[in-house]
C-alpha positions as CSV (number, residue, x, y, z in Angstrom):
1,X,13.4,5.6,0.3
2,X,11.9,3.6,3.1
3,X,8.4,4.1,4.1
4,X,6.6,2.7,7.4
5,X,3.3,1.6,6.0
6,X,0.6,0.9,8.4
7,X,-2.9,-0.6,8.2
8,X,-5.9,-0.7,10.7
9,X,-6.0,-3.3,13.5
10,X,-9.4,-4.2,12.1
11,X,-7.8,-5.7,9.0
12,X,-7.9,-9.3,8.3
13,X,-4.8,-11.5,7.8
14,X,-5.5,-11.7,4.0
15,X,-3.4,-9.0,3.1
16,X,-6.2,-6.8,1.7
17,X,-6.4,-3.6,3.2
18,X,-5.8,0.3,3.0
19,X,-2.3,1.1,3.9
20,X,-1.0,4.7,4.9
21,X,2.2,6.1,5.5
22,X,2.9,9.3,7.2
23,X,5.4,11.8,5.7
24,X,6.5,15.1,7.1
25,X,4.0,17.0,4.7
26,X,1.8,14.3,3.5
27,X,-0.2,11.1,3.7
28,X,0.5,8.3,1.2
29,X,-2.3,5.7,0.7
30,X,-1.9,2.4,-1.3
31,X,-3.7,-0.9,-1.7
32,X,-2.0,-4.1,-0.2
33,X,-3.7,-6.2,-3.1
34,X,-1.2,-4.7,-5.7
35,X,0.8,-7.4,-7.2
36,X,2.6,-5.8,-9.8
37,X,6.2,-4.1,-9.9
38,X,6.9,-1.9,-6.7
39,X,7.8,1.2,-8.8
40,X,4.5,1.0,-10.6
41,X,2.4,0.7,-7.5
42,X,-0.4,3.3,-7.6
43,X,0.1,5.6,-4.4
44,X,-2.2,8.7,-3.6
45,X,-0.7,11.5,-1.9
46,X,-2.8,13.5,0.4
47,X,-1.6,16.8,1.8
48,X,-1.2,16.9,5.5
49,X,-3.6,19.7,5.8
50,X,-6.2,17.8,3.8
51,X,-5.7,14.5,5.8
52,X,-8.6,15.2,8.5
53,X,-11.2,15.7,5.7
54,X,-10.3,12.4,4.3
55,X,-10.4,10.8,7.5
56,X,-14.0,12.5,8.2
57,X,-15.4,11.1,5.0
58,X,-14.1,7.4,5.9
59,X,-15.5,7.6,9.3
60,X,-18.9,8.7,7.9
61,X,-18.6,6.3,5.3
62,X,-19.9,8.7,2.6
63,X,-18.5,9.9,-0.7
64,X,-17.1,13.3,-1.3
65,X,-14.4,15.5,-2.3
66,X,-11.3,16.8,-0.7
67,X,-10.8,20.2,-2.4
68,X,-9.4,19.4,-5.9
69,X,-6.9,16.9,-4.4
70,X,-9.1,13.7,-4.5
71,X,-12.5,12.1,-4.4
72,X,-13.9,9.2,-2.1
73,X,-16.8,7.1,-3.8
74,X,-18.5,4.9,-1.5
75,X,-20.8,2.5,-3.1
76,X,-24.0,1.0,-1.7
77,X,-22.3,-2.4,-0.7
78,X,-19.7,-0.4,1.3
79,X,-16.7,-0.8,-1.1
80,X,-15.0,2.6,-1.9
81,X,-13.0,4.2,-4.5
82,X,-10.3,6.9,-3.9
83,X,-9.2,8.7,-6.9
84,X,-6.9,11.8,-7.0
85,X,-6.6,14.5,-9.4
86,X,-3.8,13.0,-11.4
87,X,-6.2,9.9,-12.3
88,X,-4.6,7.5,-9.7
89,X,-7.3,5.3,-8.5
90,X,-7.4,2.9,-5.7
91,X,-10.4,0.2,-5.1
92,X,-11.4,-1.1,-1.7
93,X,-13.6,-3.8,-1.4
94,X,-16.1,-3.6,1.6
95,X,-14.2,-5.4,4.1
96,X,-11.1,-3.1,3.3
97,X,-13.0,0.1,3.5
98,X,-14.9,-1.1,6.7
99,X,-11.6,-2.0,8.5
100,X,-10.1,1.4,7.4
101,X,-13.2,3.3,8.6
102,X,-12.9,1.3,12.1
103,X,-9.2,2.2,12.3
104,X,-10.1,6.0,11.8
105,X,-12.8,5.6,14.6
106,X,-10.1,4.2,16.7
107,X,-7.9,7.0,16.1
108,X,-5.0,4.9,14.3
109,X,-4.5,7.0,11.4
110,X,-4.4,10.5,13.0
111,X,-1.3,12.5,12.0
112,X,1.5,12.0,14.7
């Protein structure tokens, strides 16, 4: 299945960014730094109705939980970890999370 992955226009050219793909009933998140086999790439699925809560946490640059689905932990240095209820974890450095938050502020990740 082919997905159209997108990243913030504020992301640098070093291919380190939060990438998302909109699906009919969910939004998928992944980390572009992953270099292993594509079938093993960690991907977090967020239900469409929970996506706005994820965007609010990113915009506020704050830690929090979205129901029982996932937890976002923002560290003092601005880096962040997104972990879902299945134990899948995505770690983003300060620049990656900053670019994502700026993209959120610019409405780049709103549901179509």
